[in-house]
N, C-alpha and C positions, 0 to 999 in steps of 0.2 A: 452580632455582625454590625459594624459601623455603616454610616450612610455611603461612604466611598466604596467599601467592599460590596455593599448591597447593589450599588450602581454598576460595578464591574461585572457582577454575576447575574444581573437582571436578564431574564430570558432563559436561564439555566434551571430547569425543573428536575424533579426527582427521577423521572424516567431517563432523562438525558444523563444525569449523574450515574445511575446504575448501569446503563448501557456502556458508558465510558469506562466504568470500573471493570466490567466484563472484558472489554477490549484490553484494558491494562493488564489483567491477569493472563489473558491469552497471549499477549505480546511478550510478557515475561517468559512464558513457555517457548514460544516460537523463536525468540531471539537468544535463548539459551542454546538452541539447536542451529539456527541459520548460519551464523558466522563460522561454525565448526564443521558443517557438512561438506563444503568444498574441499577443505583440508583433509577431512576424514576420507573422502572419495579418492583424492590424489595420493595422499601419504600413507593411508592404512589399507585401502582396497586396491591401490595401484591403478586407478582408472585414469585414462588420458583426459586432458582438458576439454577435448571435443565432447566427451561424455558428460562433463559438467554442463556444457552449453545445451546438450540434448535434453538432459534431465530438467534443467531449469526452464527451457523453452516449453517442453511438454507440460510441466507442472503449472506454469503461469498461464499458458493458453487454456488449459483445462478449467482453471478457476474462472477466467474471464468469459469463456464460452458459455458456462452455465448461468452466468448472472442474468442474462436476458430471460431465461426460463424461470428462475426464482423470482425475478422482479415481476414478470407477467403474472405468475400464479399467485403471488402475494397480493397483487392488485385485484385479481379476479376473486380470490377468497375473502379479501378484506382483512386478512391476518398476516402479520409479519413475524410474530414470535416463534411459531413452529419451524419456520425456515432458519431462523437464527439459532434455535436450540439444536436442530439436527446438524447444522454446519459446524457449530462449536464442538459437538460430540465427535464428529469425524476427525476434526483437527487434533483433538486430544488423543485419540487412538493412534494417529499417525506417528506420534513420538515413540510409542512402543514398537511399531513396525521397524522404524529406522534403527532403534536400539538393538534389535535382534538381527539386523541385516548381516549376511555373510558375503554379499557381493553387491556390485553397483545396481543390479537389476532390482534388488529388494529396496535399496535406498530410493530408486525411482518410484517404486510402488508406494513407499511411505510419503514421499513428496507429492505424488499424485493424490493420495488420500487427503493429505493436508490441504492441498489447493482445491480439491473437490469440495471439501467442507467450506473453504473460503468462498468458492463460487456459489454455493447454496445460500450462504447467509448474508453476503455483503450488500446486494441490492436491497434486500428486505430491511437490513439494519439501517442503511442510509435513508430509505423511504420512511422508516419509523422515526428517525431523527428529524426528518422534514415534517412529518405529521405532528410531532410533539413540540414543534417550535414555531415562533412567529417570524414572518418574512423579514422584518427589520433586524432580526438577531441571528440570521442564518450563518453569517460569517463567524460570529462569536461562538455559536453552538458547535459548528463543525471544527472550529479552531480549538475549543475546549475538549471535544472528543479526541481530536488528533493529539493534543498535548498529553492527555492521560494515556492514550494508546502508546505514544512514543516514550513516555516515562517508563512504561513497562519494557519498552525496547532498550532503555538505558540499563535498567536493573538486570535484565536477562543476560546480556553479555558479561556484565560484571560478576554476576553469580557464577557464570560458566568459567570465567577467568580464575576466581578464587577456588572453585571446586576442582578445576584442573590442577591447580597448584597443590591443593590438599590431597588429591587422589592420584597424583603422579600421571597426569595426562590420560586418565581413563575416560576416553570419549564416550564409550557406550554407557557408562554410569550417568554421565550428564544427560544423555537422551532419556534414560529412565526417569530421572528426577524431574525432567521437564514436563512429565505427565501431570504432576501434582497441581501446579497453578492452573493448568488448562482445565482440569476436572473441577477445581474450585470455582472457576468462572462459569462453568455450566450450571452448577448448583445455584450461584447467585442470580443468573439469568432466569432459571426456572422458577425461583421463589419470588423475585421482586419486580421483574419487568412486566409491564402491562401493555397490551395493544391499545392503540388509540382509535376510537370509533370515528368513522368517516362517512360522509354523505353518500359517496359512491364506492364501488368495489365490493358490495355485498352480494357476490354471486353473479354480478352482471356479466353477460357474455361479451367480452372484449374481442376485437378483431385482431388477427395476427398480422394484418397488413400495416406496414409502418406508417403509410400515409394517413391511416385512420387513428393512429396513436397521437397525431397532431404534434409532430416535432417542429418546434419553432425554427426560424432561420438562424437566430442567434445560437441555438443549440447545435444546428448542423455545421455552422462555421467552426465552433469550438470542437466539435467531433472530428471534422476534417483535419484541423491543426493538430489535435491530440493524437490522431492516428499516425500522421506523418512523424510527429515527435517520437511516438512509441516505437516506430521502425528502427530508430537509432538508439533507443534507451534499453540496452541489454540488462540482464539481471545484475543486481548488486553483487552477486557472487564474483563477477569479474573485477569489481573494485577490491574485493577481499583478496583475490588471486593476484591483482596488480601489486598490492601491498606486500604480499608474500614473495612475489618475484623480485621486488626491490630490496629484500633482505629482512623484512619483518618476520619474526617468529610467530607461533600460534598465539601466545599470550599477548604480545605487542599488537598484533592484528586485532584481537578482540578488544583491547583497550582503545585503539583508534576507532573501531566501529562503535564502541560505547560513547566516545566523545562526539561522534557524528549524531548519535541519538540524543545526547544531552542537549546539544545545540538545537536540534529539531524540536524537542519537547519545549524548550524555553521560548522559542520564537513562534510556535504555532498559535497560541492563544492571542498574543499581541497582533500577529499578522491577520488573524480573523477579525479582530476589532477594527484594525486599520482598513481592511477590505470593505467593511460595512460603511465606512466613511468616504473612501476615495473611489470605490468601485472594484469589484472582483477582477474585472478584465485588466486593469492597470497592474494589479499585483501579480497576476498570472504572467503578463508580459515581462515583468521584472524577473520572475522565476525562470522563464525560458531562456532569457539572455544570460542569467547567472549560470544556468546549467551548461550552456555552450562554452562559456569561459572555463568552467571547472573541468569538463571533459577534455577540452583542448590541452589543459595543463596536465591532466592525468596521462595524456598521450605522449607528451614530450619530456616529462621529467625523468631524470636518471639518478636522483639521489633521494633516499627515503625520508630525509628531514622535511621535504616539502609536503609529505603526506599529513603532517600534523597541522598544516594549514588547509589542505584540500578536504579532509574529512569533515571538519567543522563547517566549511563553506557549503559542502554538500548538504549538511543539515539545514542551513539557511534556505537553500533552494527548495528542499522538501517542504519546509514550513510555508513557503510562498506559493506552493502549488497543490499539495495533496488535499487538505481540507478546503482550501479556497476554491479549487475546481469543483468540488461537490456543492459548495454554497452557490457558485455561479450557475450550475446546472439547475438547482432548485428554483432559480428565478425564471427558468425557461421551460417549466413543466406544469401541466395541469394536475390537480390533486388525484383524479382517478387513474392517471397514467404515471404517477411518480416512480413507482418501482420499475415499471417497464422502461422509462426513460433512462434511469440509472443503469438498468441492465443493458440497453442498447449501447450506451457509452462504454461501459466496462467490457462488454463482449467484443466490440470492434477494436478498441484499443488493445484488448487482451490478445486477440488473434494476431496482432502485430508483434506480440511478445515472443512468439515461437521463432519466426524468422530472424528477429533481432538478436536473440540469444544464440541461435544456431550459427548465424553469420559471425557473431562475435567470437565464437569458438574457433571457427575456421580462420578468421582474420588473425586471431592470436597465434594459432599454430603455424600457418603458412605465410604470413606476412611479418608481423611482429606483435609483441604484447601491447604496444601503444596504438596499433591500427584500429581496434574496435572503438577506441575513444575518439579518434579523429573522425571516423565515420559518424559517431553519435553527435559530434559537434556540428557537422554539415546538416544532418537531419534536424537538429534543434534550431538552427538558423532558418531553415526552410519553414519550420512550424511557426517560428516567431514572425516571419514575413506574412505568412498565410493568415494568422490570427490578427495581426496588427492592421493589415490592409483591407481585408474583406469586411464590408459593412453589415450591420445587424439591424433588425427591425424592432427590437425591444428597447425602450428607454431605460437607461441605467443611471445610477448615481456616479457619474464620472466627472 
């Protein structure tokens, strides 16, 4: 490894690499399934679009509701790995449930199981990434993890596309195959990931009262803005359905979704490095503004050719917000409450996912397919103003 490469990857240790590889494998599995499920529900199981919104709302809310509990108990036990392992096992099993589904209620059960697993593991995983990294490299660490995670999200849809072509649109077969990389990730996690010893959290009796968890003002401001944002940020299933409604077939939709993930993966690591230099808040504000523009365009376009611009732009937005948001939170948390802080954030923003996706389903059906995106634009602008104007008490590199 040359000096330039060594400098670029400084702060990325073995634990971070292995955790990122586990996420990479899990995302191959998840993204083989995710872009196909909405079409499977509507075209194969004849479920209405409102059911898609219901399923995604329940699934995402379940995941996020659980994160405060997994974060709290991982703080209290001083162990992150058991929560991560259990969560990834549940998500792997969910692929088999969806594959065997004979009606939309079983797909909902599979999505519930998948998101339940995500809820169990995510706060503990993000806390372990924080535990394993130095503060000055947090943007880079979370950007690196997000890049590998999203690289899996690139490979997954492409594998689904080629497998659908090879096996004549046999959607259920894709779901069964998706179990394999998920199971491989569980093995990698069990064998190579190690918990990081911390000074606090070794069975200490932490309080359930949020004021005792010492949430900083900066975190509370970001939490408020993110919750407002989440109320308009419906499931990505609606972006997939929007592409389908504008004339994209199953294969073309999967390719567009893969393009989104390619851009997301390519920009995540550089965005993390930039955020360490200019400040995470500035990058997050850019991301909120870009989202508002993208959703507005999704709402008004009437020709499918524009989707080839919007899907990559959506990938840039994700790179500017997902990993960067977690790095930003890490600057506003105490070590003994790291998992709980992530859990509070993910739970409250996740609770907003249910009404966001449910409202999107009803707006789509009873107003127009573009209406959910206009609503999302308004909420994103409200979040941008909230986050941009409210002052914080922590000194940042801005």
